[in-house]
VOPAGU-2260 file (C-alpha; in pm, 1 decimal, decimal comma):
REM VOPAGU-2260
SITE   aa  ch    i         X         Y         Z
SITE  MET   A    0       0,0       0,0       0,0
SITE  GLN   A    1     288,9     231,7      88,4
SITE  CYS   A    2     452,4     162,6    -251,4
SITE  SER   A    3     122,9     232,5    -424,3
SITE  TRP   A    4      90,9     569,5    -244,0
SITE  LYS   A    5     437,7     674,4    -357,1
SITE  SER   A    6     356,4     572,3    -711,5
SITE  MET   A    7      45,2     789,8    -705,6
SITE  VAL   A    8     245,3    1090,9    -590,8
SITE  LEU   A    9     501,9    1039,6    -864,8
SITE  LEU   A   10     228,5    1005,5   -1125,1
SITE  ALA   A   11      64,8    1328,3   -1006,5
SITE  LEU   A   12     393,5    1517,2   -1022,1
SITE  ALA   A   13     464,9    1380,7   -1369,9
SITE  SER   A   14     118,7    1486,6   -1485,8
SITE  ILE   A   15     171,3    1841,1   -1359,6
SITE  ALA   A   16     510,5    1860,1   -1532,7
SITE  ILE   A   17     364,9    1739,2   -1862,1
SITE  GLN   A   18      80,9    1993,4   -1849,3
SITE  TYR   A   19     322,9    2276,6   -1768,3
SITE  THR   A   20     547,6    2181,4   -2058,8
SITE  ALA   A   21     251,3    2165,3   -2295,3
SITE  ILE   A   22     127,8    2508,7   -2186,8
SITE  ARG   A   23     475,0    2661,2   -2230,9
SITE  THR   A   24     513,3    2500,3   -2571,1
SITE  PHE   A   25     170,4    2620,3   -2687,1
SITE  SER   A   26     231,1    2976,0   -2570,6
SITE  THR   A   27     579,8    3022,3   -2709,7
SITE  LYS   A   28     643,9    2772,9   -2988,2
SITE  PRO   A   29     425,4    2921,7   -3264,7
SITE  PHE   A   30     593,6    3258,5   -3238,6
SITE  SER   A   31     948,8    3124,5   -3228,5
SITE  LEU   A   32     851,7    2903,2   -3519,9
SITE  LEU   A   33     733,6    3203,1   -3717,8
SITE  CYS   A   34    1062,1    3375,3   -3650,9
SITE  SER   A   35    1256,7    3075,4   -3771,2
SITE  VAL   A   36    1111,5    3079,0   -4121,9
SITE  GLY   A   37    1240,2    3400,6   -4264,6
SITE  LEU   A   38    1098,5    3720,0   -4123,8
SITE  ALA   A   39    1442,3    3883,1   -4104,9
SITE  PRO   A   40    1807,4    3841,2   -4214,6
SITE  THR   A   41    1952,9    3500,9   -4286,6
SITE  GLY   A   42    2174,5    3274,7   -4086,6
SITE  HIS   A   43    2117,0    3400,9   -3730,9
SITE  ALA   A   44    1954,1    3280,4   -3410,7
SITE  VAL   A   45    1637,0    3452,4   -3304,2
SITE  ASN   A   46    1436,2    3575,7   -3008,2
SITE  CYS   A   47    1097,1    3710,8   -3113,4
SITE  SER   A   48     809,4    3832,9   -2903,7
SITE  LEU   A   49     446,0    3861,1   -3008,7
SITE  LYS   A   50     490,7    4237,4   -3006,6
SITE  ASP   A   51     787,5    4209,2   -3244,6
SITE  LEU   A   52     595,6    3989,8   -3485,3
SITE  THR   A   53     293,5    4218,0   -3484,7
SITE  ARG   A   54     516,2    4514,2   -3568,7
SITE  LEU   A   55     690,2    4317,6   -3843,9
SITE  GLY   A   56     359,1    4230,5   -4000,7
SITE  GLN   A   57     259,2    4596,9   -4009,7
SITE  GLU   A   58     598,2    4729,2   -4121,5
SITE  THR   A   59     640,5    4882,4   -4465,8
SITE  PRO   A   60     896,4    4734,8   -4705,0
SITE  GLU   A   61    1114,5    5042,2   -4663,2
SITE  GLY   A   62    1147,4    4960,6   -4293,9
SITE  SER   A   63    1377,7    4668,3   -4367,3
SITE  ASP   A   64    1463,8    4397,5   -4115,7
SITE  ARG   A   65    1365,2    4540,0   -3779,6
SITE  GLY   A   66    1164,0    4378,8   -3503,2
SITE  CYS   A   67    1318,1    4045,3   -3408,2
SITE  ASP   A   68    1673,8    4043,6   -3287,0
SITE  GLU   A   69    1793,8    3847,3   -3589,6
SITE  VAL   A   70    1617,1    3577,5   -3782,4
SITE  SER   A   71    1697,6    3282,3   -4002,9
SITE  SER   A   72    1547,5    3274,0   -4353,6
SITE  HIS   A   73    1572,8    2899,1   -4404,5
SITE  THR   A   74    1213,2    2776,8   -4425,0
SITE  PRO   A   75    1157,2    2409,8   -4341,1
SITE  SER   A   76     941,5    2252,9   -4608,6
SITE  SER   A   77     718,5    2087,3   -4348,1
SITE  TYR   A   78     566,7    2416,2   -4230,1
SITE  SER   A   79     220,8    2450,7   -4379,2
SITE  PHE   A   80     127,8    2807,0   -4281,9
SITE  SER   A   81     188,9    3104,4   -4512,5
SITE  LEU   A   82     420,8    3396,0   -4440,7
SITE  PRO   A   83     311,0    3759,8   -4428,1
SITE  SER   A   84     320,1    3920,0   -4774,0
SITE  TYR   A   85     344,8    4275,3   -4902,5
SITE  ASN   A   86      30,3    4476,0   -4961,2
SITE  ALA   A   87     -71,1    4628,5   -5295,1
SITE  SER   A   88     180,1    4911,1   -5261,8
SITE  LYS   A   89     472,5    4673,9   -5205,3
SITE  ARG   A   90     824,0    4772,9   -5302,1
SITE  THR   A   91     956,1    4606,5   -5617,0
SITE  HIS   A   92    1319,9    4500,7   -5628,3
SITE  ILE   A   93    1478,5    4458,0   -5969,7
SITE  LEU   A   94    1800,2    4279,8   -6062,2
SITE  ILE   A   95    1952,4    4311,8   -6408,4
SITE  LEU   A   96    2145,7    3988,3   -6459,8
SITE  ALA   A   97    2397,6    4022,5   -6741,8
SITE  THR   A   98    2752,1    3966,7   -6859,0
SITE  THR   A   99    3018,2    4220,2   -6952,5
SITE  ARG   A  100    2956,9    4412,3   -7278,4
SITE  SER   A  101    2603,4    4285,4   -7327,6
SITE  GLY   A  102    2428,0    4622,7   -7302,6
SITE  SER   A  103    2358,9    4611,7   -6929,3
SITE  SER   A  104    2458,3    4975,7   -6870,5
SITE  PHE   A  105    2191,7    5079,5   -7119,8
SITE  VAL   A  106    1927,6    4863,1   -6952,2
SITE  GLY   A  107    2027,2    5000,4   -6613,5
SITE  GLN   A  108    1954,1    5351,4   -6734,1
SITE  LEU   A  109    1596,0    5249,9   -6812,2
SITE  PHE   A  110    1547,8    5232,4   -6434,6
SITE  ASN   A  111    1801,1    5494,8   -6330,6
SITE  GLN   A  112    1598,0    5760,1   -6511,3
SITE  HIS   A  113    1278,5    5677,0   -6319,6
SITE  PRO   A  114    1219,4    5922,6   -6031,2
SITE  GLU   A  115    1084,4    5650,4   -5800,5
SITE  VAL   A  116    1365,9    5397,2   -5851,8
SITE  PHE   A  117    1684,3    5385,8   -5644,1
SITE  TYR   A  118    1950,9    5249,2   -5878,9
SITE  LEU   A  119    2295,3    5104,8   -5801,9
SITE  PHE   A  120    2555,5    5031,1   -6066,4
SITE  GLU   A  121    2763,9    4717,2   -6001,1
SITE  PRO   A  122    2789,3    4723,8   -5620,1
SITE  LEU   A  123    2921,6    4366,0   -5632,4
SITE  TYR   A  124    3238,2    4505,0   -5789,6
SITE  HIS   A  125    3355,9    4577,6   -5436,7
SITE  VAL   A  126    3282,1    4222,9   -5319,0
SITE  GLN   A  127    3484,9    4082,4   -5606,6
SITE  LEU   A  128    3769,3    4325,0   -5549,0
SITE  ALA   A  129    3785,2    4246,1   -5177,2
SITE  LEU   A  130    3753,0    3866,7   -5201,7
SITE  LEU   A  131    3896,5    3786,2   -5543,9
SITE  PRO   A  132    4119,6    4071,6   -5654,5
SITE  ARG   A  133    4273,7    3866,3   -5933,6
SITE  LEU   A  134    3944,4    3735,4   -6069,8
SITE  ALA   A  135    3849,9    3867,6   -6413,7
SITE  GLN   A  136    3680,6    3606,1   -6633,5
SITE  SER   A  137    3799,6    3297,9   -6448,3
SITE  ARG   A  138    3666,6    2960,7   -6555,8
SITE  ASN   A  139    3757,2    2790,2   -6227,7
SITE  LEU   A  140    3423,2    2689,7   -6079,4
SITE  ALA   A  141    3535,2    2705,7   -5716,0
SITE  GLU   A  142    3698,4    3042,8   -5773,1
SITE  ARG   A  143    3396,0    3187,6   -5946,4
SITE  ARG   A  144    3162,1    3067,8   -5668,3
SITE  VAL   A  145    3365,2    3178,0   -5368,8
SITE  MET   A  146    3206,1    3523,2   -5364,5
SITE  LEU   A  147    2846,0    3414,7   -5431,2
SITE  GLY   A  148    2747,7    3378,3   -5065,5
SITE  ALA   A  149    2881,7    3723,4   -4982,3
SITE  ALA   A  150    2724,7    3864,8   -5298,5
SITE  ARG   A  151    2380,4    3730,8   -5212,8
SITE  ASP   A  152    2399,1    3860,7   -4856,4
SITE  LEU   A  153    2504,4    4204,4   -4979,1
SITE  LEU   A  154    2226,8    4217,6   -5238,7
SITE  ARG   A  155    1969,2    4134,2   -4972,5
SITE  SER   A  156    2103,7    4410,6   -4748,8
SITE  LEU   A  157    2113,0    4666,4   -5030,1
SITE  TYR   A  158    1754,7    4594,6   -5133,2
SITE  HIS   A  159    1655,1    4660,7   -4772,6
SITE  CYS   A  160    1851,9    4988,3   -4791,4
SITE  HIS   A  161    2120,5    4869,4   -4549,1
SITE  LEU   A  162    2389,4    5044,3   -4752,1
SITE  SER   A  163    2630,6    5036,7   -4459,3
SITE  SER   A  164    2683,2    4667,4   -4543,4
SITE  LEU   A  165    2871,3    4781,4   -4852,8
SITE  GLU   A  166    3128,3    4964,2   -4642,6
SITE  SER   A  167    3293,4    4638,0   -4537,3
SITE  TYR   A  168    3404,8    4577,0   -4896,3
SITE  ILE   A  169    3511,5    4927,3   -5004,2
SITE  ARG   A  170    3888,1    4983,8   -4997,6
SITE  PRO   A  171    4004,6    5189,8   -4820,1
SITE  ARG   A  172    3719,9    5147,4   -4575,6
SITE  PRO   A  173    3494,5    5454,7   -4541,1
SITE  VAL   A  174    3557,1    5686,1   -4246,8
SITE  ASN   A  175    3248,8    5814,6   -4065,3
SITE  HIS   A  176    3035,8    5658,8   -4341,0
SITE  SER   A  177    3203,4    5877,3   -4603,6
SITE  THR   A  178    3392,4    5754,1   -4911,4
SITE  ASP   A  179    3508,1    5870,3   -5252,5
SITE  LYS   A  180    3580,9    5513,2   -5368,4
SITE  LEU   A  181    3235,2    5382,5   -5458,9
SITE  PHE   A  182    3264,2    5226,7   -5804,5
SITE  ARG   A  183    3091,5    5434,8   -6074,5
SITE  ARG   A  184    2899,1    5640,4   -5820,2
SITE  GLY   A  185    2816,2    5889,5   -6096,4
SITE  ALA   A  186    2613,6    5626,0   -6283,8
SITE  SER   A  187    2335,4    5657,5   -6023,8
SITE  ARG   A  188    2108,4    5962,7   -6033,3
SITE  SER   A  189    2004,4    5897,3   -5673,7
SITE  LEU   A  190    2364,7    5930,5   -5557,2
SITE  CYS   A  191    2416,4    6255,0   -5751,6
SITE  SER   A  192    2100,3    6436,0   -5639,8
SITE  LEU   A  193    1957,9    6575,9   -5318,0
SITE  PRO   A  194    1978,6    6477,5   -5038,8
SITE  VAL   A  195    2294,9    6278,4   -5116,6
SITE  CYS   A  196    2459,4    6551,8   -5323,5
SITE  GLN   A  197    2422,4    6866,6   -5116,2
SITE  ALA   A  198    2624,9    7101,3   -5334,6
SITE  PRO   A  199    2428,8    7414,8   -5429,8
SITE  LEU   A  200    2372,0    7367,9   -5803,1
SITE  SER   A  201    2175,5    7558,0   -6060,4
SITE  SER   A  202    1933,4    7368,9   -6281,0
SITE  GLU   A  203    2188,6    7367,5   -6563,0
SITE  GLU   A  204    2465,9    7246,3   -6332,6
SITE  GLN   A  205    2241,5    6970,5   -6196,3
SITE  ASN   A  206    2173,8    6846,8   -6548,8
SITE  LEU   A  207    2548,4    6842,9   -6614,2
SITE  VAL   A  208    2610,7    6641,4   -6296,4
SITE  LEU   A  209    2347,2    6384,7   -6392,8
SITE  ALA   A  210    2482,7    6354,6   -6746,5
SITE  ASP   A  211    2852,9    6327,6   -6659,9
SITE  GLU   A  212    2972,7    6070,3   -6405,3
SITE  GLY   A  213    3297,9    6255,5   -6342,8
SITE  GLU   A  214    3115,0    6581,4   -6288,9
SITE  CYS   A  215    2900,7    6415,9   -6022,1
SITE  VAL   A  216    3206,6    6313,1   -5824,1
SITE  ARG   A  217    3373,0    6654,5   -5865,1
SITE  ARG   A  218    3068,9    6861,1   -5769,2
SITE  CYS   A  219    2916,8    6638,5   -5501,6
SITE  GLY   A  220    3231,3    6536,6   -5314,9
SITE  PRO   A  221    3266,0    6216,2   -5109,8
SITE  LEU   A  222    2962,1    5994,8   -5080,9
SITE  ASN   A  223    2784,6    6001,1   -4744,6
SITE  VAL   A  224    2655,1    5644,8   -4707,7
SITE  SER   A  225    2403,4    5747,3   -4440,4
SITE  LEU   A  226    2246,9    6002,4   -4675,6
SITE  ALA   A  227    2245,8    5743,1   -4952,0
SITE  THR   A  228    2055,1    5511,5   -4718,5
SITE  ASP   A  229    1795,3    5784,1   -4662,1
SITE  ALA   A  230    1764,3    5833,2   -5039,2
SITE  CYS   A  231    1712,9    5459,8   -5087,4
SITE  ARG   A  232    1435,3    5447,2   -4828,3
SITE  ALA   A  233    1262,9    5745,3   -4988,4
SITE  LYS   A  234    1219,0    5561,7   -5321,3
SITE  ARG   A  235     936,6    5319,8   -5391,7
SITE  HIS   A  236    1154,3    5069,3   -5580,8
SITE  ALA   A  237    1517,9    4963,2   -5612,0
SITE  ALA   A  238    1717,3    4832,0   -5908,5
SITE  ILE   A  239    2066,9    4685,0   -5920,4
SITE  LYS   A  240    2275,7    4589,0   -6221,5
SITE  THR   A  241    2539,4    4317,3   -6200,8
SITE  VAL   A  242    2764,8    4120,6   -6433,7
SITE  ARG   A  243    2911,9    3926,1   -6142,5
SITE  ILE   A  244    2646,8    3657,3   -6091,7
SITE  PRO   A  245    2700,2    3376,1   -6347,3
SITE  GLN   A  246    2355,2    3216,0   -6361,7
SITE  ILE   A  247    1993,9    3262,3   -6254,4
SITE  SER   A  248    2010,5    2954,9   -6028,4
SITE  ASP   A  249    2267,6    3139,9   -5815,7
SITE  LEU   A  250    1988,3    3379,0   -5716,7
SITE  ARG   A  251    1728,3    3123,6   -5612,7
SITE  ALA   A  252    1760,3    3194,5   -5239,8
SITE  LEU   A  253    1688,8    3563,0   -5300,5
SITE  ILE   A  254    1407,6    3502,7   -5548,4
SITE  GLU   A  255    1230,6    3271,8   -5303,7
SITE  ASP   A  256    1270,0    3517,7   -5015,0
SITE  PRO   A  257     909,6    3637,0   -4954,3
SITE  ARG   A  258    1027,6    3967,7   -4811,8
SITE  LEU   A  259    1225,4    4078,3   -5116,5
SITE  ASN   A  260     969,9    4072,4   -5398,1
SITE  LEU   A  261    1265,6    4031,5   -5634,3
SITE  LYS   A  262    1222,0    4022,8   -6010,4
SITE  VAL   A  263    1509,6    3935,5   -6243,6
SITE  VAL   A  264    1564,7    4065,2   -6593,8
SITE  GLN   A  265    1819,5    3843,3   -6765,1
SITE  LEU   A  266    1985,1    4033,0   -7046,4
SITE  VAL   A  267    2147,1    3830,3   -7323,5
SITE  ARG   A  268    2331,5    3925,5   -7640,3
SITE  ASP   A  269    2471,3    3742,5   -7940,5
SITE  PRO   A  270    2805,4    3602,9   -7811,5
SITE  ARG   A  271    2971,5    3719,2   -8134,3
SITE  GLY   A  272    2866,8    4073,4   -8049,5
SITE  ILE   A  273    2994,0    4037,2   -7693,5
SITE  LEU   A  274    3329,9    3915,5   -7819,9
SITE  ALA   A  275    3366,0    4202,7   -8067,0
SITE  SER   A  276    3281,2    4458,6   -7798,6
SITE  ARG   A  277    3524,8    4310,5   -7546,9
SITE  ILE   A  278    3806,6    4307,7   -7801,3
SITE  GLU   A  279    3760,3    4680,8   -7853,0
SITE  THR   A  280    3705,3    4767,7   -7485,3
SITE  PHE   A  281    3951,2    4545,0   -7296,2
SITE  ARG   A  282    4245,1    4576,5   -7530,8
SITE  ASP   A  283    4511,5    4428,3   -7302,8
SITE  THR   A  284    4305,0    4129,1   -7193,8
SITE  TYR   A  285    4198,0    4052,9   -7552,2
SITE  ARG   A  286    4529,6    4142,5   -7716,8
SITE  LEU   A  287    4571,7    3797,8   -7875,5
SITE  TRP   A  288    4223,6    3813,6   -8023,3
SITE  ARG   A  289    4317,2    4139,1   -8193,8
SITE  LEU   A  290    4633,6    3973,2   -8319,6
SITE  TRP   A  291    4424,9    3691,1   -8466,0
SITE  ARG   A  292    4201,9    3943,0   -8639,4
SITE  ALA   A  293    4494,3    4138,8   -8778,9
SITE  THR   A  294    4703,7    3845,4   -8905,2
SITE  GLY   A  295    4438,8    3586,7   -8986,8
SITE  HIS   A  296    4629,4    3329,1   -8776,1
SITE  ARG   A  297    4503,1    3214,8   -8438,0
SITE  PRO   A  298    4778,2    3239,5   -8171,0
SITE  HIS   A  299    4853,5    2901,2   -8014,3
SITE  ASN   A  300    4826,5    3044,7   -7662,1
SITE  LEU   A  301    4495,9    3225,9   -7718,8
SITE  ASP   A  302    4257,2    3192,3   -7423,4
SITE  LEU   A  303    3950,6    3056,0   -7600,2
SITE  GLY   A  304    3773,4    3021,9   -7268,0
SITE  GLN   A  305    3711,7    3395,9   -7268,3
SITE  ILE   A  306    3412,6    3337,9   -7496,8
SITE  ASN   A  307    3343,0    2973,0   -7408,3
SITE  THR   A  308    3251,5    3071,9   -7053,0
SITE  VAL   A  309    2997,5    3327,2   -7175,7
SITE  CYS   A  310    2817,0    3067,5   -7384,1
SITE  GLU   A  311    2823,3    2805,4   -7109,0
SITE  ASP   A  312    2674,4    3046,6   -6855,3
SITE  PHE   A  313    2411,7    3168,3   -7101,3
SITE  LEU   A  314    2311,1    2813,9   -7191,9
SITE  ARG   A  315    2275,3    2695,2   -6832,5
SITE  SER   A  316    2098,9    3006,6   -6709,9
SITE  VAL   A  317    1859,1    3055,8   -7000,7
SITE  SER   A  318    1774,7    2684,9   -7004,1
SITE  VAL   A  319    1662,5    2713,2   -6643,5
SITE  GLY   A  320    1462,7    3027,5   -6712,8
SITE  LEU   A  321    1286,9    2892,7   -7020,0
SITE  ALA   A  322    1205,5    2565,8   -6838,6
SITE  ARG   A  323     969,6    2775,1   -6622,8
SITE  PRO   A  324    1034,3    2627,1   -6277,8
SITE  ALA   A  325     778,2    2719,3   -6012,5
SITE  TRP   A  326    1027,6    2931,6   -5817,8
SITE  LEU   A  327    1066,7    3166,9   -6116,9
SITE  ARG   A  328     693,7    3216,9   -6177,2
SITE  GLY   A  329     631,3    3588,1   -6221,6
SITE  ARG   A  330     996,3    3656,8   -6130,5
SITE  TYR   A  331    1192,2    3613,3   -6453,0
SITE  LYS   A  332    1205,2    3786,2   -6788,7
SITE  LEU   A  333    1449,3    3713,1   -7069,8
SITE  LEU   A  334    1550,1    4016,2   -7275,2
SITE  ARG   A  335    1765,1    4013,2   -7588,4
SITE  TYR   A  336    1982,4    4320,9   -7628,3
SITE  GLU   A  337    1918,8    4321,4   -8003,3
SITE  ASP   A  338    1541,0    4347,5   -7951,7
SITE  LEU   A  339    1584,0    4638,1   -7712,5
SITE  ALA   A  340    1824,5    4810,9   -7951,9
SITE  ARG   A  341    1584,5    4782,6   -8246,5
SITE  PHE   A  342    1260,7    4855,9   -8058,8
SITE  PRO   A  343    1365,8    5047,7   -7745,6
SITE  LEU   A  344    1032,4    5205,7   -7653,8
SITE  GLN   A  345     827,2    4894,0   -7719,7
SITE  LYS   A  346    1058,4    4664,4   -7524,8
SITE  THR   A  347    1086,6    4909,7   -7237,4
SITE  ARG   A  348     707,8    4924,6   -7208,5
SITE  GLU   A  349     698,0    4543,8   -7202,8
SITE  LEU   A  350     967,9    4543,7   -6936,5
SITE  TYR   A  351     782,1    4786,6   -6711,4
SITE  SER   A  352     458,5    4593,6   -6761,8
SITE  PHE   A  353     628,3    4273,6   -6643,5
SITE  LEU   A  354     761,7    4453,8   -6336,4
SITE  GLY   A  355     426,9    4613,9   -6257,4
SITE  LEU   A  356     577,4    4965,2   -6267,5
SITE  VAL   A  357     439,5    5277,4   -6431,8
SITE  LEU   A  358     662,9    5397,1   -6715,6
SITE  ASP   A  359     750,4    5757,2   -6635,2
SITE  HIS   A  360     776,0    6010,5   -6919,1
SITE  SER   A  361    1133,7    6088,5   -6812,5
SITE  VAL   A  362    1232,5    5732,7   -6909,5
SITE  GLU   A  363    1067,6    5766,6   -7250,0
SITE  ASP   A  364    1239,0    6101,4   -7307,4
SITE  TRP   A  365    1575,0    5949,9   -7217,1
SITE  ILE   A  366    1522,6    5662,5   -7461,0
SITE  ILE   A  367    1440,2    5899,8   -7745,5
SITE  ASN   A  368    1745,5    6114,4   -7671,5
SITE  ASN   A  369    1987,0    5824,7   -7626,4
SITE  THR   A  370    1901,4    5581,1   -7905,0
SITE  ARG   A  371    1950,4    5814,6   -8197,9
SITE  GLY   A  372    2312,9    5907,6   -8145,8
SITE  SER   A  373    2600,4    5862,6   -8385,3
SITE  SER   A  374    2753,6    5519,5   -8435,0
SITE  ASP   A  375    3092,7    5695,6   -8447,8
SITE  LEU   A  376    3033,2    5833,3   -8098,1
SITE  SER   A  377    2960,7    5490,1   -7952,1
SITE  SER   A  378    3277,6    5349,1   -8104,9
SITE  ARG   A  379    3493,3    5627,2   -7960,0
SITE  GLN   A  380    3347,5    5620,7   -7608,8
SITE  LYS   A  381    3360,5    5273,0   -7460,9
SITE  PHE   A  382    3104,7    5309,9   -7184,4
SITE  THR   A  383    2861,9    5559,3   -7334,7
SITE  THR   A  384    2490,4    5485,4   -7353,9
SITE  VAL   A  385    2437,9    5743,0   -7629,1
SITE  ARG   A  386    2434,0    5561,0   -7961,8
SITE  ASP   A  387    2239,9    5469,0   -8272,2
SITE  SER   A  388    2102,7    5161,8   -8097,5
SITE  ALA   A  389    1956,9    4989,7   -8404,8
SITE  ALA   A  390    2280,5    5023,7   -8602,5
SITE  ASN   A  391    2486,9    4917,2   -8302,8
SITE  ALA   A  392    2296,5    4590,9   -8252,8
SITE  GLU   A  393    2482,1    4401,1   -8527,7
SITE  ASN   A  394    2788,2    4613,2   -8600,5
SITE  TRP   A  395    3005,4    4328,0   -8472,1
SITE  ARG   A  396    2970,5    4180,0   -8820,3
SITE  VAL   A  397    3224,0    4428,6   -8957,0
SITE  LYS   A  398    3458,5    4401,8   -8657,7
SITE  LEU   A  399    3532,2    4028,2   -8645,3
SITE  SER   A  400    3714,0    3824,7   -8906,4
SITE  PHE   A  401    3518,7    3542,7   -9065,0
SITE  ASP   A  402    3728,4    3268,3   -8904,4
SITE  MET   A  403    3674,1    3424,8   -8559,3
SITE  VAL   A  404    3299,7    3420,5   -8625,0
SITE  VAL   A  405    3312,3    3058,1   -8739,7
SITE  TYR   A  406    3494,6    2951,8   -8424,0
SITE  THR   A  407    3257,2    3142,9   -8195,5
SITE  GLN   A  408    2938,6    3015,6   -8353,3
SITE  THR   A  409    3074,4    2660,4   -8351,0
SITE  VAL   A  410    3140,2    2649,6   -7976,3
SITE  CYS   A  411    2830,0    2856,4   -7900,8
SITE  GLN   A  412    2591,1    2679,2   -8139,3
SITE  PRO   A  413    2349,9    2548,0   -7871,1
SITE  VAL   A  414    2296,5    2891,4   -7716,9
SITE  LEU   A  415    2271,1    3061,1   -8058,2
SITE  GLU   A  416    1987,7    2825,6   -8149,4
SITE  LEU   A  417    1819,4    2865,6   -7810,5
SITE  LEU   A  418    1821,4    3245,6   -7832,5
SITE  GLY   A  419    1742,2    3277,9   -8202,3
SITE  TYR   A  420    2071,9    3396,6   -8350,5
SITE  LYS   A  421    2149,6    3281,7   -8705,7
SITE  THR   A  422    2483,0    3136,9   -8815,0
SITE  VAL   A  423    2669,7    3245,4   -9128,4
SITE  PHE   A  424    2858,0    3024,8   -9373,0
SITE  HIS   A  425    3032,7    3273,8   -9602,7
SITE  PRO   A  426    3213,9    3607,4   -9559,0
SITE  ARG   A  427    2969,1    3779,9   -9793,6
SITE  GLU   A  428    2679,6    3661,9   -9577,0
SITE  LEU   A  429    2855,9    3798,6   -9270,8
SITE  ARG   A  430    2906,7    4145,9   -9420,5
SITE  ASN   A  431    2560,4    4177,8   -9573,5
SITE  LEU   A  432    2407,9    4398,8   -9305,2
SITE  SER   A  433    2080,0    4428,4   -9492,8
SITE  HIS   A  434    2005,2    4073,8   -9378,0
SITE  SER   A  435    1963,3    4047,7   -9000,0
SITE  LEU   A  436    2109,2    3754,3   -8808,2
SITE  VAL   A  437    1850,6    3795,6   -8532,6
SITE  GLU   A  438    1541,8    3578,6   -8568,6
SITE  ASP   A  439    1203,3    3716,5   -8471,7
SITE  ARG   A  440    1141,4    3552,0   -8135,3
SITE  THR   A  441     909,4    3633,5   -7849,4
SITE  PHE   A  442    1019,1    3541,9   -7499,0
SITE  LEU   A  443     719,5    3589,0   -7273,0
SITE  PRO   A  444     744,0    3577,9   -6893,1
SITE  PHE   A  445     515,5    3327,8   -6720,0
SITE  PHE   A  446     283,7    3406,5   -6429,9
């Protein structure tokens, strides 16, 4: 009987303990669970209160990642509830995914000219310079991927207007959030206008600053990163251009992040056109290609991978995009540079429609003023966006020798076919500019 009495006491105590644990779990677990599935920055432990979560749910996109201490964004697939989403006035984040000399600077300006878009030109340049200072067009997979984690984290921070995250990569490091070393700062209107540029300027001087990158740096002085952060938060949307992410699959973690509302515009160009442009622009790096063109003999030590890598990345990335995986639904648009060059207003309207943005008249005015320039001007100024865009689309056909074209279209044949670029089989066919080598293709986004 005594043993039975002790057993009853132990059972009662165990029952109380179980009930207490259940109550604690019920009252705290759902909220910690919510925090663990991506309501704030990635890769950190979290302590969230109900008050924090309520404030996060009501916070505007411009408010960034405040509320919980720090939160992991890795969402276990077993969770069945849905995450909070943006309302109808949600902030749209745009990434222009491209490769060097594919027309990405021109596409970037289509957003830079919009008064409600905060635009950054190649911020990942600083990540590459800090982590891989010797990397140019490396074909080493491990070497090319080493910066991707840092690049993704920085992109996430920049879209949330945490521009101070960029300071860790700028060399020399900014002092008191001030630097004159931001790469191509003058390419961003937001960084050359009030409140970031506080120099007293007349209307004429302001136009000069916005038109000339060097003038922006001279007139505006060092960049105040804190003021740039304020300018970012004041805009309704943000756009970033990069040539330092190889493929669309490298961005999956960002695209699936429910807090980013990220949409990707993948810009492609005929690899033969990319090669011709790089030969003219990067003369030291492509010196042997110019020697091949001049002599008609391919140097034995020519780095053929300089164009092979472009075609491999295009093929892998575009194949994923055109396969229409669920994670890219409503998030991906393929844009050929040649289509934009021939029909700039039409393609820009299609681009803005895909993004759900209103096309401002200032963008249309810029297109009209910057697509009717002289072809001679574009050949003299390497990085200008003022050019006769239609004539520039296929001018590579008079800049490459026929044997260089044959080699390029041989190794790039799969991507040429996928993107609708025609091959040539005779020098006369190559030089006959009245016959376009761009097939009429329509690449529609899927929703």
